[in-house]
C-alpha positions in Angstrom: 13.7 31.6 -18.8 11.7 29.0 -16.9 13.8 27.0 -14.5 13.3 23.1 -14.5 12.6 21.7 -11.1 12.4 18.2 -9.7 9.5 17.2 -7.4 8.5 14.3 -5.3 4.7 14.0 -5.2 2.6 12.1 -2.6 -0.7 10.6 -3.7 -3.3 8.2 -2.8 -5.1 5.6 -4.8 -7.9 3.0 -4.2 -7.4 -0.5 -5.7 -10.6 -0.8 -7.5 -11.5 -3.2 -10.3 -10.5 -0.8 -13.1 -6.8 -0.8 -12.3 -4.4 -3.8 -12.8 -2.0 -2.6 -10.1 0.1 0.6 -9.9 2.7 -0.1 -12.5 2.2 0.8 -16.1 1.3 -2.2 -18.4 0.9 -2.7 -22.1 -2.6 -4.0 -22.3 -4.3 -3.0 -18.9 -5.1 0.3 -17.3 -3.0 1.1 -14.2 -2.6 3.8 -11.5 0.6 5.1 -13.2 -1.0 5.2 -16.6 -3.8 7.4 -15.2 -1.3 9.8 -13.6 0.9 10.1 -16.7 -2.1 10.7 -18.9 -3.3 13.6 -16.5 0.1 15.1 -16.6 0.1 15.0 -20.3 -3.4 16.4 -20.6 -2.5 19.4 -18.3 0.7 20.0 -20.3 3.1 19.2 -17.4 5.0 16.6 -19.4 5.3 15.4 -23.0 6.5 11.9 -22.1 8.0 9.9 -19.2 11.5 9.9 -20.5 12.2 13.6 -20.9 10.4 14.3 -17.6 12.2 11.5 -15.8 9.0 10.2 -14.3 9.9 7.6 -11.6 7.8 5.8 -8.9 9.0 4.9 -5.5 7.3 1.6 -5.4 4.9 -0.8 -7.1 1.8 -2.6 -5.7 -0.3 -5.4 -7.0 -3.9 -5.2 -8.2 -6.5 -4.3 -5.5 -3.8 -2.8 -3.2 -4.5 0.8 -2.2 -2.1 3.6 -1.1 -2.3 6.7 1.1 1.3 7.9 0.7 2.7 6.6 -2.5 5.3 8.7 -4.2 6.5 9.5 -7.8 8.9 12.1 -9.1 9.3 14.2 -12.2 11.1 17.2 -13.6 8.9 20.1 -14.9 9.3 23.8 -16.0 5.7 24.7 -15.4 4.3 26.1 -12.1 3.0 23.1 -10.1 -0.6 23.2 -9.2 -1.8 19.8 -7.8 -5.5 20.5 -8.1 -5.0 21.2 -11.9 -3.7 17.6 -12.3 -6.3 16.2 -9.9 -9.0 17.6 -12.2 -7.9 15.2 -14.8 -7.8 12.1 -12.5 -10.6 9.9 -11.5 -11.5 10.3 -7.8 -9.9 7.0 -6.9 -6.5 8.8 -7.4 -5.4 12.0 -6.0 -2.2 14.0 -5.6 -2.1 15.8 -2.2 1.5 16.8 -1.2 4.7 17.8 -2.9 8.4 18.5 -2.2 11.1 20.1 -4.3 14.1 17.9 -4.2 17.7 17.8 -5.5 18.1 16.6 -9.1 20.0 13.4 -8.0 17.3 12.3 -5.6 15.4 9.1 -6.4 11.9 8.4 -4.9 12.8 4.7 -4.8 16.5 4.6 -3.8 16.4 7.6 -1.4 13.5 6.2 0.6 14.7 5.5 4.2 11.4 3.7 5.2 8.3 2.3 3.8 5.2 1.9 5.9 2.4 -0.6 5.1 -0.8 -1.3 6.9 -2.9 -4.4 6.5 -6.6 -4.4 7.6 -8.1 -7.9 8.1 -11.3 -8.3 6.1 -13.4 -9.4 9.0 -14.4 -7.9 12.4 -12.6 -9.2 15.4 -15.9 -10.4 16.9 -16.5 -12.5 13.7 -13.0 -13.9 13.9 -13.3 -15.0 17.5 -16.7 -16.5 16.9 -15.9 -18.4 13.8 -12.2 -19.1 14.0 -11.5 -18.9 17.8 -8.7 -16.5 16.9 -5.7 -16.3 19.3 -4.6 -12.7 19.2 -1.7 -13.3 21.7 0.1 -15.7 19.5 -0.3 -13.4 16.5 1.3 -10.7 18.6 4.1 -13.1 19.4 4.6 -13.7 15.7 4.8 -9.9 15.0 7.5 -9.6 17.6 9.4 -12.4 16.1 9.4 -10.8 12.7 11.3 -7.8 13.9 15.0 -7.5 12.9 16.9 -9.1 10.0 15.5 -12.3 8.6 15.5 -14.3 5.3 12.0 -13.8 3.9 12.3 -16.2 1.0 9.3 -18.2 2.1 7.3 -15.0 2.7 7.7 -13.8 -0.9 6.7 -14.6 -4.4 9.3 -16.8 -6.0 11.9 -14.9 -8.0 14.9 -16.9 -9.2 16.7 -13.7 -10.3 16.6 -12.2 -6.8 20.0 -12.5 -5.1 19.2 -11.0 -1.7 16.1 -12.3 0.2 17.0 -10.8 3.6 15.3 -7.7 4.8 15.3 -5.7 8.1 11.8 -5.3 9.6 12.1 -2.3 11.7 8.6 -2.2 13.1 5.7 -4.8 13.2 2.6 -4.2 15.4 -0.8 -5.9 15.8 -3.5 -3.4 16.4 -7.0 -3.8 17.9 -9.1 -0.8 17.5 -12.7 -1.4 18.4 -13.6 -4.3 16.2 -11.0 -3.8 13.6 -7.8 -5.9 13.4 -4.8 -4.5 11.5 -1.0 -4.9 11.4 1.6 -2.2 10.6 4.9 -3.0 9.0 7.9 -0.7 8.6 11.1 -1.4 6.6 13.4 0.2 4.1 12.2 -2.3 1.6 10.0 -5.4 1.1 10.0 -8.4 -1.2 7.2 -9.0 -3.7 4.0 -10.2 -1.9 6.1 -10.2 1.4 3.4 -8.7 3.6 0.5 -10.5 2.2 2.2 -13.8 2.7 3.2 -12.9 6.2 -0.4 -12.0 6.9 -1.6 -15.4 5.5 0.7 -17.3 7.9 -0.1 -15.1 10.9 -3.8 -15.7 10.4 -3.2 -19.5 10.0 -1.2 -19.3 13.3 -4.0 -17.3 15.0 -6.7 -19.8 14.1 -4.7 -22.9 14.9 -3.9 -24.2 11.4 -0.2 -24.0 12.1 1.9 -23.9 15.3 4.4 -21.3 16.4 7.2 -23.8 15.5 5.7 -24.2 12.0 5.8 -20.4 11.7 9.5 -20.3 12.7 10.3 -23.1 10.4 9.3 -20.9 7.4 12.5 -18.9 8.0 14.5 -22.1 7.1 15.4 -21.2 3.5 16.6 -24.7 2.3 13.2 -25.3 0.7 10.8 -22.8 -1.0 7.3 -23.3 0.3 4.5 -22.2 -2.2 1.1 -20.9 -1.0 -1.4 -18.3 -1.8 -1.0 -14.8 -0.3 -3.7 -13.0 1.7 -6.4 -10.9 0.0 -4.7 -7.8 -1.5 -7.7 -5.6 -0.8 -6.7 -5.1 2.9 -3.2 -3.8 2.1 -2.3 -0.1 2.1 0.9 1.5 1.2 0.6 3.9 4.1 3.7 6.2 3.7 7.2 6.5 2.4 9.7 8.5 4.5 12.8 10.4 3.3 15.6 12.4 4.9 15.3 16.0 6.0 16.2 17.3 2.5 12.7 16.2 1.4 10.2 18.6 3.0 6.6 17.8 1.8 4.1 20.6 1.6 0.4 19.5 2.0 -2.0 21.1 -0.5 -5.1 21.9 1.4 -7.4 22.1 -1.6 -6.3 18.5 -2.6 -6.8 17.3 1.0 -10.4 18.7 0.8 -10.9 16.8 -2.5 -9.6 13.6 -0.8 -11.8 14.1 2.3 -15.0 14.7 0.3 -14.4 11.5 -1.8 -13.6 9.5 1.2 -16.6 10.9 3.2 -19.1 9.9 0.5 -17.5 6.5 0.0 -17.7 5.7 3.8 -21.4 6.5 3.9 -22.1 4.6 0.7 -20.5 1.5 2.2 -22.2 2.2 5.5 -25.6 2.2 3.8 -24.9 -1.0 1.9 -23.7 -2.7 5.1 -26.8 -1.7 7.0 -29.0 -2.7 4.1 -27.8 -6.3 4.0 -27.6 -6.5 7.7 -31.2 -5.5 8.1 -32.4 -7.8 5.2 -30.5 -10.7 6.8 -32.3 -10.2 10.1 -35.7 -10.3 8.4 -37.8 -13.4 9.4 -38.0 -15.6 6.3 -40.2 -18.2 8.0 
């Protein structure tokens, strides 16, 4: 008799035009829909209800992930590459852990790690925006700890708790790339993208540090557009010691091959436009 087992699966996805976010939707393709369809095609599940398919998080359209997690129960022997063969290359399962039946990928998560990559090189930001990295670092330090993030989230009248503890926030300067890491047990809807928007406005002088601090005054909700979702990555989700992930080397090879060709494709496009821009049009 085949024993039913519960697994947590780590996977990556790239937020391309063809997906309308990670969560399943009625009229639009999504990351989850692609995964569920692949699981059905390869006879791992019949439906999401009987397999208890659950996701640890949800992300908006154009957001990517390196270490997203879903769970399911199956009786079949798990082979990640078998499932990957039914997935587009923009999605890939790469690690798994057998877990207790009562474990939830969402509620048993002890920390979520997001990374935001700014869409322009630091040299461009300094030249065109006179960006102040020091004041942006100060803002990151201020964000640490427990705060009410009402004004850094999408308005939700049904939400009863708007406080979150930010355990780690760090501005990174690597060569010409500017990024910020965020770690917390949980985040509000659009929280990181709205924080990024205000940190960037602070850095280029559109708002003062006092203006930034005043956003934590929750008496009035302030509406504004969040930062571009394309720079946001769900980097990892951490669990306790009962969840021991095993990396599948063949799946990692698939990931690396796809990423490798994508990098050189974009590198070629960058250099093509860069060279054409330098051409003397006189």
